C-alpha positions, 0 to 999 in steps of 0.5 A, a space after each residue: 824138746 826142740 831136738 826130739 823126734 817125739 813130737 806127738 802124744 798117745 794117751 794110754 794105760 801105764 802098762 809098764 807099771 801094771 794094772 794095779 797102778 791104773 785105778 786108785 780107790 779111796 774109802 767111800 767108793 771114790 776112785 781115779 783112773 791113771 793114764 799117761 801121756 807118752 811122747 811118740 814120733 810121727 811114724 809111731 802115730 801112723 803105726 798106731 792108726 794102722 795097727 792099733 794101740 796094742 800093736 804099738 805098745 807091743 813094739 815099745 816092749 819089744 824094743 824096751 824103750 825108755 818112755 822118759 827119754 825124749 831122744 829115743 829112737 822110733 820103733 816104727 
């Protein structure tokens, strides 16, 4: 969105949905791994590069972000 500060993305596990959501398996051993593309701000991108993905995800949890809100405030 043009008026969103979330102008970057991070690919990660869908951590709020739990690990059972990440791997989908079918009969015969076929499976798919589900990841999500989460919009992030420039500051969050820099924070992730400096501190790692787990630290950024911890910030998301601490601030209880709504990942579907394109106008949310940055946590970094």
